[in-house]
LUMNUMI-435941 format. One record per atom (N, C-alpha, C): residue number from 0; atom name; residue in three letters; x, y, z. Coordinates in nm, 2 decimals. Example, Ala and Ser with C-alpha at 12.3 -4.5 7.8 and 13.67 -1.06 7.14 Angstrom:
% LUMNUMI-435941
PT    n  atom  res      xx      yy      zz
PT    0     N  ALA    1.32   -0.57    0.78
PT    0    CA  ALA    1.23   -0.45    0.78
PT    0     C  ALA    1.32   -0.33    0.78
PT    1     N  SER    1.28   -0.22    0.71
PT    1    CA  SER    1.37   -0.11    0.71
PT    1     C  SER    1.29    0.00    0.79
This chain:
% LUMNUMI-435941
PT    n  atom  res      xx      yy      zz
PT    0     N  UNK   -1.94   -3.02   -0.60
PT    0    CA  UNK   -2.01   -2.92   -0.52
PT    0     C  UNK   -1.95   -2.78   -0.55
PT    1     N  UNK   -2.04   -2.69   -0.58
PT    1    CA  UNK   -2.00   -2.55   -0.60
PT    1     C  UNK   -2.01   -2.48   -0.47
PT    2     N  UNK   -1.89   -2.42   -0.44
PT    2    CA  UNK   -1.89   -2.34   -0.31
PT    2     C  UNK   -1.84   -2.20   -0.33
PT    3     N  UNK   -1.94   -2.11   -0.36
PT    3    CA  UNK   -1.90   -1.97   -0.39
PT    3     C  UNK   -1.84   -1.90   -0.27
PT    4     N  UNK   -1.86   -1.95   -0.15
PT    4    CA  UNK   -1.81   -1.89   -0.04
PT    4     C  UNK   -1.66   -1.92   -0.01
PT    5     N  UNK   -1.60   -2.01   -0.09
PT    5    CA  UNK   -1.46   -2.04   -0.07
PT    5     C  UNK   -1.37   -1.92   -0.08
PT    6     N  UNK   -1.38   -1.84   -0.18
PT    6    CA  UNK   -1.29   -1.72   -0.19
PT    6     C  UNK   -1.31   -1.63   -0.07
PT    7     N  UNK   -1.43   -1.62   -0.02
PT    7    CA  UNK   -1.46   -1.53    0.09
PT    7     C  UNK   -1.39   -1.59    0.22
PT    8     N  UNK   -1.41   -1.72    0.23
PT    8    CA  UNK   -1.34   -1.79    0.35
PT    8     C  UNK   -1.19   -1.77    0.34
PT    9     N  UNK   -1.14   -1.80    0.22
PT    9    CA  UNK   -0.99   -1.79    0.20
PT    9     C  UNK   -0.95   -1.64    0.24
PT   10     N  UNK   -1.02   -1.54    0.19
PT   10    CA  UNK   -0.98   -1.40    0.22
PT   10     C  UNK   -0.99   -1.38    0.37
PT   11     N  UNK   -1.09   -1.43    0.44
PT   11    CA  UNK   -1.10   -1.41    0.58
PT   11     C  UNK   -0.98   -1.48    0.65
PT   12     N  UNK   -0.95   -1.60    0.61
PT   12    CA  UNK   -0.83   -1.67    0.67
PT   12     C  UNK   -0.70   -1.59    0.65
PT   13     N  UNK   -0.68   -1.54    0.53
PT   13    CA  UNK   -0.56   -1.46    0.50
PT   13     C  UNK   -0.56   -1.33    0.58
PT   14     N  UNK   -0.67   -1.26    0.59
PT   14    CA  UNK   -0.68   -1.14    0.67
PT   14     C  UNK   -0.65   -1.17    0.82
PT   15     N  UNK   -0.70   -1.28    0.87
PT   15    CA  UNK   -0.67   -1.32    1.01
PT   15     C  UNK   -0.53   -1.34    1.03
PT   16     N  UNK   -0.46   -1.42    0.94
PT   16    CA  UNK   -0.32   -1.45    0.95
PT   16     C  UNK   -0.24   -1.32    0.94
PT   17     N  UNK   -0.28   -1.23    0.85
PT   17    CA  UNK   -0.21   -1.10    0.84
PT   17     C  UNK   -0.22   -1.02    0.97
PT   18     N  UNK   -0.34   -1.02    1.03
PT   18    CA  UNK   -0.36   -0.95    1.15
PT   18     C  UNK   -0.27   -1.01    1.26
PT   19     N  UNK   -0.26   -1.14    1.26
PT   19    CA  UNK   -0.18   -1.21    1.36
PT   19     C  UNK   -0.03   -1.17    1.34
PT   20     N  UNK    0.01   -1.16    1.22
PT   20    CA  UNK    0.15   -1.12    1.19
PT   20     C  UNK    0.18   -0.98    1.25
PT   21     N  UNK    0.08   -0.89    1.23
PT   21    CA  UNK    0.10   -0.75    1.29
PT   21     C  UNK    0.10   -0.75    1.44
PT   22     N  UNK    0.02   -0.84    1.50
PT   22    CA  UNK    0.02   -0.84    1.65
PT   22     C  UNK    0.13   -0.91    1.71
PT   23     N  UNK    0.21   -0.98    1.63
PT   23    CA  UNK    0.33   -1.05    1.69
PT   23     C  UNK    0.42   -0.94    1.74
PT   24     N  UNK    0.47   -0.96    1.86
PT   24    CA  UNK    0.57   -0.87    1.91
PT   24     C  UNK    0.66   -0.94    2.00
PT   25     N  UNK    0.79   -0.90    2.00
PT   25    CA  UNK    0.89   -0.96    2.09
PT   25     C  UNK    0.86   -0.92    2.23
PT   26     N  UNK    0.93   -0.98    2.32
PT   26    CA  UNK    0.91   -0.94    2.46
PT   26     C  UNK    0.97   -0.80    2.49
PT   27     N  UNK    1.07   -0.76    2.41
PT   27    CA  UNK    1.14   -0.64    2.44
PT   27     C  UNK    1.19   -0.58    2.31
PT   28     N  UNK    1.16   -0.45    2.29
PT   28    CA  UNK    1.21   -0.37    2.18
PT   28     C  UNK    1.36   -0.35    2.19
PT   29     N  UNK    1.40   -0.31    2.31
PT   29    CA  UNK    1.54   -0.27    2.34
PT   29     C  UNK    1.62   -0.40    2.34
PT   30     N  UNK    1.74   -0.41    2.27
PT   30    CA  UNK    1.82   -0.53    2.27
PT   30     C  UNK    1.86   -0.56    2.42
PT   31     N  UNK    1.87   -0.69    2.44
PT   31    CA  UNK    1.89   -0.74    2.58
PT   31     C  UNK    2.03   -0.72    2.64
PT   32     N  UNK    2.13   -0.73    2.56
PT   32    CA  UNK    2.27   -0.72    2.61
PT   32     C  UNK    2.33   -0.59    2.56
PT   33     N  UNK    2.44   -0.55    2.63
PT   33    CA  UNK    2.51   -0.43    2.58
PT   33     C  UNK    2.58   -0.46    2.45
PT   34     N  UNK    2.62   -0.58    2.43
PT   34    CA  UNK    2.68   -0.62    2.30
PT   34     C  UNK    2.57   -0.61    2.18
PT   35     N  UNK    2.45   -0.65    2.21
PT   35    CA  UNK    2.35   -0.64    2.11
PT   35     C  UNK    2.31   -0.49    2.08
PT   36     N  UNK    2.31   -0.41    2.19
PT   36    CA  UNK    2.28   -0.27    2.17
PT   36     C  UNK    2.39   -0.20    2.09
PT   37     N  UNK    2.51   -0.23    2.12
PT   37    CA  UNK    2.62   -0.17    2.04
PT   37     C  UNK    2.62   -0.21    1.90
PT   38     N  UNK    2.59   -0.34    1.87
PT   38    CA  UNK    2.58   -0.39    1.74
PT   38     C  UNK    2.47   -0.32    1.66
PT   39     N  UNK    2.35   -0.31    1.72
PT   39    CA  UNK    2.24   -0.25    1.65
PT   39     C  UNK    2.27   -0.10    1.63
PT   40     N  UNK    2.32   -0.03    1.72
PT   40    CA  UNK    2.36    0.11    1.71
PT   40     C  UNK    2.46    0.13    1.60
PT   41     N  UNK    2.56    0.04    1.59
PT   41    CA  UNK    2.66    0.05    1.48
PT   41     C  UNK    2.60    0.02    1.35
PT   42     N  UNK    2.51   -0.08    1.34
PT   42    CA  UNK    2.44   -0.12    1.21
PT   42     C  UNK    2.35    0.00    1.17
PT   43     N  UNK    2.29    0.06    1.26
PT   43    CA  UNK    2.20    0.18    1.23
PT   43     C  UNK    2.28    0.29    1.17
PT   44     N  UNK    2.40    0.32    1.23
PT   44    CA  UNK    2.48    0.43    1.18
PT   44     C  UNK    2.53    0.40    1.04
PT   45     N  UNK    2.57    0.27    1.02
PT   45    CA  UNK    2.61    0.23    0.88
PT   45     C  UNK    2.50    0.24    0.78
PT   46     N  UNK    2.38    0.20    0.82
PT   46    CA  UNK    2.26    0.21    0.73
PT   46     C  UNK    2.23    0.36    0.70
PT   47     N  UNK    2.24    0.44    0.80
PT   47    CA  UNK    2.21    0.58    0.78
PT   47     C  UNK    2.32    0.64    0.69
PT   48     N  UNK    2.44    0.60    0.70
PT   48    CA  UNK    2.55    0.64    0.61
PT   48     C  UNK    2.51    0.60    0.46
PT   49     N  UNK    2.46    0.48    0.45
PT   49    CA  UNK    2.42    0.42    0.32
PT   49     C  UNK    2.31    0.51    0.26
PT   50     N  UNK    2.21    0.55    0.34
PT   50    CA  UNK    2.11    0.64    0.29
PT   50     C  UNK    2.17    0.77    0.25
PT   51     N  UNK    2.26    0.83    0.33
PT   51    CA  UNK    2.32    0.96    0.30
PT   51     C  UNK    2.40    0.95    0.17
PT   52     N  UNK    2.48    0.84    0.15
PT   52    CA  UNK    2.56    0.82    0.04
PT   52     C  UNK    2.48    0.81   -0.09
PT   53     N  UNK    2.36    0.75   -0.08
PT   53    CA  UNK    2.27    0.73   -0.20
PT   53     C  UNK    2.21    0.86   -0.24
PT   54     N  UNK    2.19    0.95   -0.14
PT   54    CA  UNK    2.12    1.08   -0.17
PT   54     C  UNK    2.19    1.19   -0.09
PT   55     N  UNK    2.27    1.27   -0.15
PT   55    CA  UNK    2.35    1.37   -0.08
PT   55     C  UNK    2.25    1.48   -0.02
PT   56     N  UNK    2.13    1.49   -0.07
PT   56    CA  UNK    2.04    1.59   -0.02
PT   56     C  UNK    1.96    1.55    0.11
PT   57     N  UNK    1.98    1.42    0.14
PT   57    CA  UNK    1.91    1.37    0.26
PT   57     C  UNK    1.95    1.44    0.39
PT   58     N  UNK    2.07    1.47    0.41
PT   58    CA  UNK    2.12    1.53    0.53
PT   58     C  UNK    2.04    1.66    0.56
PT   59     N  UNK    2.01    1.74    0.46
PT   59    CA  UNK    1.94    1.86    0.48
PT   59     C  UNK    1.80    1.83    0.54
PT   60     N  UNK    1.74    1.73    0.49
PT   60    CA  UNK    1.60    1.68    0.53
PT   60     C  UNK    1.61    1.63    0.68
PT   61     N  UNK    1.72    1.56    0.71
PT   61    CA  UNK    1.73    1.51    0.85
PT   61     C  UNK    1.76    1.62    0.95
PT   62     N  UNK    1.83    1.72    0.90
PT   62    CA  UNK    1.86    1.84    0.99
PT   62     C  UNK    1.73    1.92    1.02
PT   63     N  UNK    1.64    1.92    0.93
PT   63    CA  UNK    1.51    1.99    0.95
PT   63     C  UNK    1.41    1.91    1.03
PT   64     N  UNK    1.43    1.78    1.03
PT   64    CA  UNK    1.33    1.69    1.10
PT   64     C  UNK    1.35    1.69    1.25
PT   65     N  UNK    1.24    1.67    1.32
PT   65    CA  UNK    1.24    1.65    1.46
PT   65     C  UNK    1.31    1.53    1.51
PT   66     N  UNK    1.30    1.42    1.42
PT   66    CA  UNK    1.37    1.30    1.45
PT   66     C  UNK    1.35    1.20    1.34
PT   67     N  UNK    1.41    1.08    1.36
PT   67    CA  UNK    1.41    0.98    1.26
PT   67     C  UNK    1.44    0.84    1.33
PT   68     N  UNK    1.39    0.74    1.27
PT   68    CA  UNK    1.42    0.60    1.31
PT   68     C  UNK    1.49    0.53    1.20
PT   69     N  UNK    1.60    0.46    1.23
PT   69    CA  UNK    1.68    0.38    1.13
PT   69     C  UNK    1.67    0.23    1.17
PT   70     N  UNK    1.61    0.15    1.08
PT   70    CA  UNK    1.60    0.01    1.09
PT   70     C  UNK    1.70   -0.05    0.99
PT   71     N  UNK    1.82   -0.10    1.04
PT   71    CA  UNK    1.92   -0.14    0.94
PT   71     C  UNK    1.89   -0.27    0.87
PT   72     N  UNK    1.82   -0.36    0.93
PT   72    CA  UNK    1.80   -0.49    0.87
PT   72     C  UNK    1.65   -0.53    0.89
PT   73     N  UNK    1.57   -0.51    0.79
PT   73    CA  UNK    1.43   -0.56    0.80
PT   73     C  UNK    1.42   -0.68    0.70
PT   74     N  UNK    1.37   -0.79    0.75
PT   74    CA  UNK    1.35   -0.91    0.67
PT   74     C  UNK    1.21   -0.92    0.63
PT   75     N  UNK    1.18   -0.96    0.51
PT   75    CA  UNK    1.04   -0.97    0.46
PT   75     C  UNK    1.03   -1.09    0.38
PT   76     N  UNK    0.92   -1.17    0.40
PT   76    CA  UNK    0.90   -1.29    0.32
PT   76     C  UNK    0.75   -1.31    0.31
PT   77     N  UNK    0.71   -1.37    0.20
PT   77    CA  UNK    0.57   -1.39    0.18
PT   77     C  UNK    0.53   -1.49    0.07
PT   78     N  UNK    0.42   -1.56    0.08
PT   78    CA  UNK    0.36   -1.64   -0.02
PT   78     C  UNK    0.21   -1.63    0.01
PT   79     N  UNK    0.14   -1.54   -0.06
PT   79    CA  UNK    0.00   -1.50   -0.03
PT   79     C  UNK   -0.01   -1.42    0.09
PT   80     N  UNK    0.04   -1.47    0.21
PT   80    CA  UNK    0.04   -1.40    0.33
PT   80     C  UNK    0.19   -1.37    0.36
PT   81     N  UNK    0.22   -1.25    0.40
PT   81    CA  UNK    0.36   -1.22    0.42
PT   81     C  UNK    0.38   -1.14    0.55
PT   82     N  UNK    0.50   -1.13    0.59
PT   82    CA  UNK    0.54   -1.05    0.71
PT   82     C  UNK    0.68   -1.00    0.71
PT   83     N  UNK    0.70   -0.90    0.79
PT   83    CA  UNK    0.83   -0.84    0.80
PT   83     C  UNK    0.86   -0.81    0.95
PT   84     N  UNK    0.99   -0.81    0.98
PT   84    CA  UNK    1.03   -0.77    1.11
PT   84     C  UNK    1.17   -0.71    1.11
PT   85     N  UNK    1.19   -0.61    1.19
PT   85    CA  UNK    1.32   -0.55    1.21
PT   85     C  UNK    1.33   -0.47    1.33
PT   86     N  UNK    1.45   -0.44    1.38
PT   86    CA  UNK    1.48   -0.36    1.50
PT   86     C  UNK    1.56   -0.24    1.46
PT   87     N  UNK    1.54   -0.13    1.53
PT   87    CA  UNK    1.62   -0.01    1.49
PT   87     C  UNK    1.64    0.09    1.61
PT   88     N  UNK    1.70    0.20    1.57
PT   88    CA  UNK    1.74    0.30    1.67
PT   88     C  UNK    1.66    0.43    1.63
PT   89     N  UNK    1.62    0.50    1.74
PT   89    CA  UNK    1.55    0.63    1.72
PT   89     C  UNK    1.63    0.75    1.76
PT   90     N  UNK    1.63    0.85    1.68
PT   90    CA  UNK    1.71    0.97    1.70
PT   90     C  UNK    1.61    1.09    1.71
PT   91     N  UNK    1.64    1.18    1.81
PT   91    CA  UNK    1.56    1.31    1.82
PT   91     C  UNK    1.67    1.42    1.81
PT   92     N  UNK    1.64    1.51    1.72
PT   92    CA  UNK    1.74    1.62    1.70
PT   92     C  UNK    1.88    1.57    1.68
PT   93     N  UNK    1.90    1.46    1.61
PT   93    CA  UNK    2.03    1.40    1.59
PT   93     C  UNK    2.09    1.32    1.70
PT   94     N  UNK    2.02    1.31    1.81
PT   94    CA  UNK    2.07    1.23    1.93
PT   94     C  UNK    1.99    1.10    1.95
PT   95     N  UNK    2.06    0.99    1.97
PT   95    CA  UNK    2.00    0.87    1.99
PT   95     C  UNK    1.92    0.87    2.12
PT   96     N  UNK    1.79    0.84    2.12
PT   96    CA  UNK    1.70    0.85    2.23
PT   96     C  UNK    1.63    0.71    2.27
PT   97     N  UNK    1.64    0.61    2.18
PT   97    CA  UNK    1.57    0.49    2.21
PT   97     C  UNK    1.58    0.39    2.10
PT   98     N  UNK    1.50    0.28    2.11
PT   98    CA  UNK    1.50    0.17    2.02
PT   98     C  UNK    1.35    0.16    1.97
PT   99     N  UNK    1.34    0.09    1.85
PT   99    CA  UNK    1.21    0.06    1.80
PT   99     C  UNK    1.22   -0.08    1.73
PT  100     N  UNK    1.10   -0.13    1.71
PT  100    CA  UNK    1.09   -0.25    1.62
PT  100     C  UNK    0.97   -0.24    1.53
PT  101     N  UNK    0.97   -0.31    1.42
PT  101    CA  UNK    0.87   -0.30    1.32
PT  101     C  UNK    0.82   -0.44    1.29
PT  102     N  UNK    0.69   -0.45    1.28
PT  102    CA  UNK    0.63   -0.57    1.23
PT  102     C  UNK    0.53   -0.53    1.12
PT  103     N  UNK    0.52   -0.62    1.02
PT  103    CA  UNK    0.43   -0.59    0.91
PT  103     C  UNK    0.37   -0.71    0.87
PT  104     N  UNK    0.24   -0.70    0.84
PT  104    CA  UNK    0.16   -0.81    0.78
PT  104     C  UNK    0.10   -0.77    0.65
PT  105     N  UNK    0.10   -0.86    0.55
PT  105    CA  UNK    0.04   -0.83    0.42
PT  105     C  UNK   -0.04   -0.94    0.37
PT  106     N  UNK   -0.14   -0.91    0.29
PT  106    CA  UNK   -0.22   -1.02    0.23
PT  106     C  UNK   -0.24   -0.98    0.08
PT  107     N  UNK   -0.22   -1.08   -0.01
PT  107    CA  UNK   -0.24   -1.05   -0.15
PT  107     C  UNK   -0.14   -1.14   -0.23
PT  108     N  UNK   -0.13   -1.10   -0.36
PT  108    CA  UNK   -0.04   -1.17   -0.44
PT  108     C  UNK    0.10   -1.13   -0.41
PT  109     N  UNK    0.18   -1.23   -0.36
PT  109    CA  UNK    0.32   -1.20   -0.32
PT  109     C  UNK    0.40   -1.33   -0.31
PT  110     N  UNK    0.52   -1.33   -0.35
PT  110    CA  UNK    0.61   -1.44   -0.34
PT  110     C  UNK    0.75   -1.40   -0.33
PT  111     N  UNK    0.83   -1.45   -0.24
PT  111    CA  UNK    0.97   -1.42   -0.23
PT  111     C  UNK    1.01   -1.38   -0.09
PT  112     N  UNK    1.14   -1.33   -0.09
PT  112    CA  UNK    1.19   -1.28    0.04
PT  112     C  UNK    1.30   -1.17    0.00
PT  113     N  UNK    1.31   -1.08    0.09
PT  113    CA  UNK    1.41   -0.97    0.07
PT  113     C  UNK    1.45   -0.91    0.20
PT  114     N  UNK    1.56   -0.84    0.20
PT  114    CA  UNK    1.60   -0.76    0.32
PT  114     C  UNK    1.62   -0.62    0.27
PT  115     N  UNK    1.60   -0.53    0.36
PT  115    CA  UNK    1.62   -0.39    0.33
PT  115     C  UNK    1.64   -0.31    0.46
PT  116     N  UNK    1.69   -0.19    0.44
PT  116    CA  UNK    1.70   -0.09    0.55
PT  116     C  UNK    1.59    0.01    0.54
PT  117     N  UNK    1.54    0.06    0.65
PT  117    CA  UNK    1.43    0.15    0.64
PT  117     C  UNK    1.46    0.28    0.73
PT  118     N  UNK    1.43    0.39    0.67
PT  118    CA  UNK    1.45    0.52    0.74
PT  118     C  UNK    1.32    0.59    0.75
PT  119     N  UNK    1.27    0.62    0.87
PT  119    CA  UNK    1.14    0.68    0.89
PT  119     C  UNK    1.18    0.82    0.95
PT  120     N  UNK    1.13    0.92    0.87
PT  120    CA  UNK    1.16    1.06    0.91
PT  120     C  UNK    1.03    1.13    0.97
PT  121     N  UNK    1.05    1.19    1.09
PT  121    CA  UNK    0.94    1.26    1.15
PT  121     C  UNK    0.96    1.41    1.13
PT  122     N  UNK    0.88    1.47    1.05
PT  122    CA  UNK    0.91    1.61    1.01
PT  122     C  UNK    0.90    1.70    1.12
PT  123     N  UNK    0.80    1.68    1.21
PT  123    CA  UNK    0.78    1.78    1.32
PT  123     C  UNK    0.77    1.71    1.45
PT  124     N  UNK    0.77    1.78    1.56
PT  124    CA  UNK    0.77    1.73    1.70
PT  124     C  UNK    0.64    1.65    1.72
PT  125     N  UNK    0.53    1.70    1.67
PT  125    CA  UNK    0.40    1.63    1.69
PT  125     C  UNK    0.41    1.49    1.63
PT  126     N  UNK    0.46    1.47    1.51
PT  126    CA  UNK    0.47    1.34    1.45
PT  126     C  UNK    0.57    1.25    1.54
PT  127     N  UNK    0.68    1.30    1.58
PT  127    CA  UNK    0.77    1.22    1.66
PT  127     C  UNK    0.71    1.19    1.80
PT  128     N  UNK    0.64    1.28    1.86
PT  128    CA  UNK    0.57    1.25    1.99
PT  128     C  UNK    0.46    1.15    1.97
PT  129     N  UNK    0.39    1.15    1.86
PT  129    CA  UNK    0.29    1.05    1.83
PT  129     C  UNK    0.35    0.91    1.83
PT  130     N  UNK    0.47    0.90    1.76
PT  130    CA  UNK    0.54    0.78    1.74
PT  130     C  UNK    0.59    0.73    1.88
PT  131     N  UNK    0.65    0.82    1.96
PT  131    CA  UNK    0.70    0.79    2.09
PT  131     C  UNK    0.59    0.76    2.19
PT  132     N  UNK    0.47    0.80    2.17
PT  132    CA  UNK    0.36    0.79    2.26
PT  132     C  UNK    0.30    0.65    2.28
PT  133     N  UNK    0.34    0.56    2.19
PT  133    CA  UNK    0.28    0.42    2.20
PT  133     C  UNK    0.29    0.35    2.06
PT  134     N  UNK    0.22    0.24    2.05
PT  134    CA  UNK    0.22    0.17    1.92
PT  134     C  UNK    0.18    0.27    1.81
PT  135     N  UNK    0.26    0.26    1.70
PT  135    CA  UNK    0.24    0.35    1.59
PT  135     C  UNK    0.22    0.27    1.47
PT  136     N  UNK    0.12    0.29    1.39
PT  136    CA  UNK    0.08    0.21    1.28
PT  136     C  UNK    0.07    0.29    1.15
PT  137     N  UNK    0.13    0.24    1.04
PT  137    CA  UNK    0.11    0.31    0.91
PT  137     C  UNK   -0.01    0.24    0.85
PT  138     N  UNK   -0.09    0.32    0.78
PT  138    CA  UNK   -0.20    0.28    0.71
PT  138     C  UNK   -0.16    0.20    0.59
PT  139     N  UNK   -0.25    0.12    0.54
PT  139    CA  UNK   -0.22    0.04    0.42
PT  139     C  UNK   -0.18    0.13    0.30
PT  140     N  UNK   -0.23    0.25    0.30
PT  140    CA  UNK   -0.20    0.34    0.18
PT  140     C  UNK   -0.07    0.42    0.19
PT  141     N  UNK    0.00    0.40    0.30
PT  141    CA  UNK    0.12    0.47    0.32
PT  141     C  UNK    0.23    0.40    0.23
PT  142     N  UNK    0.32    0.48    0.17
PT  142    CA  UNK    0.41    0.42    0.08
PT  142     C  UNK    0.55    0.47    0.11
PT  143     N  UNK    0.65    0.38    0.08
PT  143    CA  UNK    0.79    0.41    0.10
PT  143     C  UNK    0.85    0.45   -0.03
PT  144     N  UNK    0.95    0.53   -0.02
PT  144    CA  UNK    1.03    0.57   -0.14
PT  144     C  UNK    1.16    0.50   -0.14
PT  145     N  UNK    1.20    0.44   -0.25
PT  145    CA  UNK    1.33    0.38   -0.27
PT  145     C  UNK    1.44    0.49   -0.27
PT  146     N  UNK    1.54    0.48   -0.19
PT  146    CA  UNK    1.65    0.58   -0.19
PT  146     C  UNK    1.72    0.58   -0.32
PT  147     N  UNK    1.74    0.70   -0.37
PT  147    CA  UNK    1.82    0.72   -0.49
PT  147     C  UNK    1.86    0.87   -0.49
PT  148     N  UNK    1.95    0.92   -0.58
PT  148    CA  UNK    1.98    1.06   -0.58
PT  148     C  UNK    1.85    1.14   -0.60
PT  149     N  UNK    1.83    1.24   -0.52
PT  149    CA  UNK    1.72    1.33   -0.53
PT  149     C  UNK    1.59    1.28   -0.46
PT  150     N  UNK    1.59    1.17   -0.40
PT  150    CA  UNK    1.47    1.12   -0.34
PT  150     C  UNK    1.42    1.21   -0.22
PT  151     N  UNK    1.52    1.26   -0.15
PT  151    CA  UNK    1.48    1.34   -0.03
PT  151     C  UNK    1.41    1.47   -0.07
PT  152     N  UNK    1.44    1.52   -0.19
PT  152    CA  UNK    1.38    1.64   -0.24
PT  152     C  UNK    1.23    1.62   -0.27
PT  153     N  UNK    1.19    1.50   -0.30
PT  153    CA  UNK    1.05    1.48   -0.33
PT  153     C  UNK    0.98    1.39   -0.23
PT  154     N  UNK    1.02    1.39   -0.11
PT  154    CA  UNK    0.95    1.30   -0.01
PT  154     C  UNK    0.81    1.34    0.01
PT  155     N  UNK    0.72    1.24    0.02
PT  155    CA  UNK    0.58    1.27    0.04
PT  155     C  UNK    0.55    1.23    0.19
PT  156     N  UNK    0.53    1.34    0.27
PT  156    CA  UNK    0.50    1.32    0.41
PT  156     C  UNK    0.35    1.29    0.43
PT  157     N  UNK    0.32    1.19    0.50
PT  157    CA  UNK    0.18    1.16    0.54
PT  157     C  UNK    0.17    1.17    0.69
PT  158     N  UNK    0.09    1.27    0.74
PT  158    CA  UNK    0.08    1.29    0.88
PT  158     C  UNK    0.21    1.32    0.95
PT  159     N  UNK    0.30    1.39    0.87
PT  159    CA  UNK    0.43    1.43    0.93
PT  159     C  UNK    0.54    1.33    0.92
PT  160     N  UNK    0.51    1.21    0.85
PT  160    CA  UNK    0.60    1.10    0.85
PT  160     C  UNK    0.63    1.06    0.70
PT  161     N  UNK    0.76    1.04    0.67
PT  161    CA  UNK    0.80    0.99    0.54
PT  161     C  UNK    0.89    0.87    0.56
PT  162     N  UNK    0.89    0.78    0.46
PT  162    CA  UNK    0.96    0.65    0.47
PT  162     C  UNK    1.05    0.63    0.35
PT  163     N  UNK    1.17    0.60    0.37
PT  163    CA  UNK    1.27    0.57    0.27
PT  163     C  UNK    1.32    0.43    0.29
PT  164     N  UNK    1.34    0.35    0.18
PT  164    CA  UNK    1.39    0.21    0.20
PT  164     C  UNK    1.51    0.20    0.11
PT  165     N  UNK    1.60    0.12    0.15
PT  165    CA  UNK    1.73    0.09    0.07
PT  165     C  UNK    1.74   -0.07    0.06
PT  166     N  UNK    1.71   -0.12   -0.06
PT  166    CA  UNK    1.71   -0.26   -0.08
PT  166     C  UNK    1.85   -0.32   -0.05
PT  167     N  UNK    1.86   -0.43    0.01
PT  167    CA  UNK    1.99   -0.50    0.04
PT  167     C  UNK    2.00   -0.63   -0.04
PT  168     N  UNK    1.90   -0.70   -0.05
PT  168    CA  UNK    1.91   -0.83   -0.12
PT  168     C  UNK    1.78   -0.90   -0.12
PT  169     N  UNK    1.77   -1.01   -0.21
PT  169    CA  UNK    1.65   -1.09   -0.23
PT  169     C  UNK    1.57   -1.03   -0.34
PT  170     N  UNK    1.46   -1.10   -0.36
PT  170    CA  UNK    1.36   -1.07   -0.46
PT  170     C  UNK    1.22   -1.09   -0.41
PT  171     N  UNK    1.14   -0.99   -0.43
PT  171    CA  UNK    1.00   -1.01   -0.39
PT  171     C  UNK    0.91   -0.95   -0.49
PT  172     N  UNK    0.81   -1.03   -0.54
PT  172    CA  UNK    0.71   -0.98   -0.63
PT  172     C  UNK    0.58   -0.97   -0.54
PT  173     N  UNK    0.52   -0.85   -0.55
PT  173    CA  UNK    0.42   -0.82   -0.45
PT  173     C  UNK    0.31   -0.73   -0.51
PT  174     N  UNK    0.19   -0.77   -0.49
PT  174    CA  UNK    0.07   -0.68   -0.51
PT  174     C  UNK   -0.02   -0.71   -0.40
PT  175     N  UNK    0.01   -0.66   -0.28
PT  175    CA  UNK   -0.05   -0.69   -0.16
PT  175     C  UNK   -0.08   -0.56   -0.08
PT  176     N  UNK   -0.17   -0.58    0.02
PT  176    CA  UNK   -0.19   -0.47    0.11
PT  176     C  UNK   -0.16   -0.51    0.25
PT  177     N  UNK   -0.13   -0.42    0.33
PT  177    CA  UNK   -0.10   -0.45    0.47
PT  177     C  UNK   -0.06   -0.32    0.54
PT  178     N  UNK   -0.01   -0.33    0.66
PT  178    CA  UNK    0.04   -0.21    0.73
PT  178     C  UNK    0.16   -0.24    0.82
PT  179     N  UNK    0.23   -0.14    0.86
PT  179    CA  UNK    0.34   -0.16    0.95
PT  179     C  UNK    0.30   -0.11    1.09
PT  180     N  UNK    0.35   -0.18    1.19
PT  180    CA  UNK    0.33   -0.14    1.33
PT  180     C  UNK    0.47   -0.12    1.39
PT  181     N  UNK    0.49   -0.01    1.45
PT  181    CA  UNK    0.62    0.02    1.51
PT  181     C  UNK    0.60    0.04    1.66
PT  182     N  UNK    0.69   -0.01    1.74
PT  182    CA  UNK    0.69    0.02    1.88
PT  182     C  UNK    0.82    0.09    1.92
PT  183     N  UNK    0.81    0.18    2.02
PT  183    CA  UNK    0.92    0.26    2.06
PT  183     C  UNK    0.95    0.23    2.21
PT  184     N  UNK    1.08    0.22    2.25
PT  184    CA  UNK    1.12    0.21    2.38
PT  184     C  UNK    1.23    0.31    2.41
PT  185     N  UNK    1.22    0.39    2.51
PT  185    CA  UNK    1.32    0.49    2.54
PT  185     C  UNK    1.45    0.42    2.58
PT  186     N  UNK    1.56    0.49    2.56
PT  186    CA  UNK    1.69    0.43    2.60
PT  186     C  UNK    1.70    0.42    2.75
């Protein structure tokens, strides 16, 4: 039996699963215990130091920015349908003001798992306020830049937001589309 609609049905199922991955959210963005808060804040400072060490020009960009979010450990896995999750710390004018979490869903050719740190820079107050105002979503066409010497000098801001990633481990082959959703909770 020839079923030309099978690829369409499969694509619809994958899109639904990806949408479900994006809508998954924990009960609470802020860590529950003081110990978890301290650990996340320490990990975020260490990840930020890692970004700064990889690109000495990054500090100048952070000093100009209204704020930034540091997600020290984002886990990502996929096989056709993928997802990511991580928690982080939000800074405004260099001062810690809250917590965030990230969920991502992707659909397409992908296989593997990896971990990375992510740094989201909000160039101006309008971009930071938009992020802090509620659920914040990156479009499928938004791209992250791998941190390396000179990366900060060529950041591509989209709607006042730029994203840097620092690979930590694992291997992921991917030709997929999806989006990231971030939530913010004040300290």
